[in-house]
N, C-alpha and C positions, 0 to 999 in steps of 0.2 A: 547470275544471280551472285550478291555481294558473299563475302565471307563472314562470319557471326564477329563480332566484338568480344574481345576476352574482356571479363567483369573489370571493373575498376579496381586497382589494388589500393588497400589504405597507404595514406600518405604517410604515417606515423610509423611504418615497418619497412626495413630493408627485405629485399627478395631473400628467400632463405637457400641455401645451399643444397639441401633437400630436392626444393622444387626445380632447381637448377639442372640438377641430376635425372629427374624425373622427365623433365623436358629433352635432355639430351639425348634418353635411352628412348622417348618418341619420336625423335627423327632417325634414329637406328631401323627400329621397326616398320618407319614408312615403306619401304621399298616393298615389302610383304602385303601392302595393306592397297595397291594398286588395281588389281583384279576384281573387287567388291562392290563396284560403283553404285548397280543396283539397288545395295542397301545403304549406301554411304549418307545420304543425304536423311534417311528416317534413323538412323543411328547419330548423326551428328547432332541433329536438333533435340532427341530425346538425352543426350550427354549434355548440350548446351542447358537446357531447360533445368534438369538436376544440380547442375554446378551454380545457378544462377537462383536457383534456391536456397543453397547449402549458404550463398553468400549473404541473402538477405536475413535468415534466420540466425546468422552469427553475431556476436558482438565480443568486443575486445581482445584475447589472445586467440578464442575461438574464432574469431573472424580472420584473424592473420593464417591460422593454420589452414581452415575451409578456404582460403585465398589461392594457397599454393596447390592445393588439390584441384581446385576448380579450373585454376590457369592451366595447368596440365591436361583436363579435360577438354578445355576449349582446342588446346593445341592439338592433340589427337584427332578431336570431333573434323576440325577443319583439313587435318591431311588426309582423314579418310574421303573429303568430297573433293578438296582439289586436287589432289594428287591422282584420281584416278585419270585410265585415259581420255576421258571423254569431260575434262574441266574445262571450265568455259574461260575462253582466249581472254576475257577482259579482266580476268582476276590476276592483280598486281601479284609478281614475283614468278609466278609460273607461264610456263610457255605453253602455248597451243599445238595440236596437230598440222596445223599449216606451217607456223615457225619450224616443225619438226621437219617436216618435208623442203622447207627451204634451206634448213642446213644439210641434210643431204643432199640437195642438188650443188650447195657450196663445196661440199664435200668432196664431189665428184670431181668438179671442175677444177679443183686445188689440186687433187690425185693425178688427174692428167697433165696438167701443166707441170707441174713436177717433174712427172716421169719424164714428158717429152725435153725436159731441159737437163735430165741426166743421159737422156739418149744422144742429146750433142755434146756432153761432157768427152774430151778426149780420152782421159784416163778410162772411162768405162769403155768407149769405142774400139782402145787399143787392148782390153781384156775380152778375149773372145767369150767366155763362160759367161761374164756379169752381163755383156753386150744382148748376148743371147736372152736372158732374165729379162732384162729391162725391156728388149723388144716386144717376148710374150706378153709382159704386164703391160705394156703401151698397147697392144692388140685386145686384151682382156676388155680394157676401159674405154675401146673405142665405143663399143654399143650402148653401155650406161652414158658415157658423155654425151652421144648423139639425141639418148633419150632426155638427158637433162637440158639439152640444148632446146627441144622440141615442147618440154616441160614450161621453161621459161616462157617461149612464145605465145603457147596458150593461154599462161596465165596473164600475160599484157593482155592478152584480145579478152579474155574474161572480166578483169578489172575494166576495160574500156567499154564494154558492152554492160557493165552493171551500172555505171556512171552515163549512158547514153540512151536517153529513151526511146530512139528509133531501133537501136540494136537490142533492146530487153529480151526479144524474142529467141535470141540467139545463146543465151545463160543457160538454160538445161543443157542442150546440148555440149557445149564448150565446160561444164562442170564435169558432165558427163566424161567426156575425154581427157578432162585434166584427172579425173579417178583411175581413169584406165590407164593414165601414163604414169603415174603415181604407184600402181603396182606392178608395170612393168619394170618400170625402174628397180624397185624392191627387190622382183624376182632376179634381174639381171645383175645384181649385184651379191647374190646367194654366192656361195665359196663353190666354187667348181672345181672337177680334177684338171690339175696343171698338165696332165697329160692329153686333155681331149683333143687338143689342135694339131695333136701330132700325126704322122703317117703310122700305119701299123704294119706288123707282122702276123699273120695266121697259120695256124698249123692246123691241122687235120690230122686223126689218126683213127683207123676203124678199132673199135672197141670189141664188147663180147658179141659173137654170133657167127662166127667163121666167115665165110666167103659172102654172107648176106652182111656182114658188116662192112665188108671191104666195097659190096654194092653202094651200102647206104654213105660210104665216106663220100664216094665219088658223085653221090647224087647232092650231097652238102657242098662240096668244092663247087658245082654246077650252078645252085643256088644262090652260093654267096658271091662268086664272081658276076653272076647277074646280077644279084642287087648292089653290086660297087659299081658297075657299066649303068645302071638306072640313077645313082645318085653323083655322077658324072666323075668318079675316079678311076684311077688306073692300076693295072694290077700288073704283077710281074711274077713271074713263077719261079723260087731260086733252088727249090728241091723237090724231088717227086720219088715215089718207090711203088711203082706200080704191081700188080698181081695179075694172078690171071681171071679174078672175077673183077676187081676195081681199083683199088688204092689202099695201098697199107699206110701209107703217110705221104702227106702233101705240104709243102710250106710255099706260102706266097705273099707279095706285100700288096699293101694297098695304099694308094698314094693320093692325098687330095687334102685341103683343108677342112681340120676338125672328122678327118676318118675315124680317129679313136673313138670319138664322140659317140658313133655308131654305130662302129663294129666291137665295141666293149660289150653291149649285152649279148652277143654271140658268144663269149666263152663257157664252155661248161658242156656239159653229158647231154647231146642230142639223142632221144630214143625214139626208134620207129616200130611199128606196129602193122605188120603187112604179110602177104604171102609171098614167098620168096618165088623169085623163079623157079629154082631148082626144086619146088615142092610140087608133087605131083598127086597130094592128095587134097592139096587147098586147104592146109592148116595155116593159121597165122600164126606167126615167127615175132616174136621182139628181139630186136637188136639193138646196139649203141654205136654211136662214135663220138670221138673227143674233138673240141674245139677249145685252142689256145690261144687268145687275142693279146700281143704283147704291143706296146706303142715303141716304134721304131727309134733307137735312142742315137742322139749325134754325139760325135767323138768328144766334143768337149762337155758331154755331160757322164761319160761314163769314163774312170781311170782304170786302165787295162796296165799293169806293170808286164812288159816282156818277159822278163824272169818267172812271172806267176803261170805262164802258159806253154805249156807243153803240146809240141807241134809234132805230130805223125803224118808222115806222105806215105800211100801204098799205092798200089795197082786197081784201077777200077774195075770194079764187077757189073755184070749185067748183059741184058742181049745186045748184039751186034755193036757196030761202030768200030772203027779205025784204032780209035784210042782206047779201047775196053781191052783190059789184059795186055797192053803193050809198053803201056808207059806209068811212070809213077805220078799221075795225075792230080788223085783222089789224096784230100786232106780232111786230118782228124785234130781237133784243136780241144784242147784239156785245159778247164779253168782252175788249177789247183787247190784255190784256199776253197772254191766252192763244190768242186768235182764235176761242174756242168761240162757235158762233153756234147761238141757239134761237128759233125762230120757232113762232108761236100764232094760230090764227084761227077755231079751233070755236066761241067765243062771240059773242054778239052785241055784247057791250061791251067796249071796247076796254081800259078800268082792267082788266076780269077775264080778257082776254087775256096783258095785262102782268103781272098776278099771278101767273098758272100759267107765264109763260115765265121768270121771276124764279126760283119755284121748282124747275124743272127746272136751270135754269143753275146756284144754288146746291147741287143735286145731282151734278149733272157736275165742279162744281170739289172736292167734297170726296172724289169718287170719283178724280180725278185727284189730287189729294193722297195719299189712302189708298194709291193704287196706287205714287205712289213712295217713300210709307213702306216697302212691302211689299217692293216690288225688291231697298231697301239692307237692310234689317231680316231678310228670312225668304225671299230666294234660294231657297234650299236647300231648304227643305220646297215652297214654291210648286210649284219645278220636279218634284215628285215626284206632287203632286197634281193640278195641273193650274191655270193662272194665273186661269183665265176671260175670258182676252182673246177676243173677239168673233172672231179669226181662227182658234182652236184648235179642230178638230174634237172636241166633247167625246160625242157620243152619236149613234148610228145606229139609225134606227128601218127596218128590214124588213120591209114589209107582206106580201109573198109569203110568207117562214119564219115570219112572225107573232113575230117577233124583236128585242128592244130590248137594244142593248149600250151601257152606258158605258164610254167606252174608259180613264178617268182609274183605274177600280178594278177594271177588268176584269171587270165583273157583266153576265151576260147573263140577262136573264127571257124569258117565252115568254108572261106576262098583257098581252097587247099591249091588247085593249079598254078593259083597266079602265086601264090606264098613260093612255090618249089621253082618259080622260075624269077624267083626275087622279088617280089613285092611284099617287104617286112617291114613297112615304113608304120603300119599299124601296130608292131608290136616294138619297136622304137621310140616311137612317141608316148606310149603308155608307161614304160620302163623309165622313160627320161622324165617324163609328168610327175610318177612317183619318187622320182629322185629329187626331185626340186621342192615338191611337198615336203619331205621329209627334213632335207636341208633348212627351209621355212621354218620348220618346227622345231630344229634343234636350235636355227637364229634367236628365235624369239624366246627360248629357255634360259640362252647364255648370256 
């Protein structure tokens, strides 16, 4: 559909400054008119008819004044129609949705090429921190770049099919595939947590409930390590504090590409409702255990001044073993600026305990910094999905009803034994989908 022509301006009058000012203001408000396409055509036509009528009835100086007003009416009316998301691709001066996706694909290809070029720059290569950042960025772009290349190939096939009578029957299928690739590309370009690709450290602690809480902590440890095995990740126990009933505290690492993107949803308070093994009257008890999930920091990511560390050594405590209560192999490190304390005594060697303690300390410092950034930049989204704080109840496991409910996305499943054996993919996928949905909403409004 053609854009309506503006009224013919009287030849004996110069364009007024007032009209210029109004037209300029009309362009300022144009972005706010983009989402009203269903009414745009009707409003435009109504304004144009009124404007034309005002010009026909005017003469002399009044004609000049009415021309200024009607010119502004036509400008605004045309913007109401052609600035909407569904504007006609043939209208001069405005890009079509296809042109927009073309530009998006070009931007992805350009960013990927520029990042590859930076990666080969000796200055970047010699800076370990910058090289790590550029390497992560290149990995983030690999997915969108492959989608962009696939989109180009399908687009070429579609153009060929549309121009060949023998291939026209393929057009609907190619159009559907092209649209799907466009959506996948948009989702792939949504800003993601930069820590998603990292390995993680997981801390599980017994919460409220005494011995039953310690048993529950041990069950959670088994569940999460089984989940890691199912996902092809490797686990390593860094520290454990068992008690007579179960586990008071355990710290373990999960290694594998994207481990944090999977395990970050497990951070928080896990509540269990069941009859404890020690309960003789069959009463249901409610107990909790807390899970903290931290992206494991690389040495180049966290600056730790040795002068800000207080390192104490002492004799190991606990049951049995040749090194217990005989050598000063246990290590306690305090980060003075933050007050974070990490103690490690599982290894026989003081040096090994110190290395493990520093590893956990780096992860805690990185997690604290990432949490601060999320609180500043992403408070709205975090409040909707859940922050992963240890004090927040994220999931309830009800044994009598064989029910597990994730309170963040209101998802309830009854495949109880499977979940406790590490089949948690359904929860992970639901939470990740909700994060993507909210990220798309945020991107659409910024």
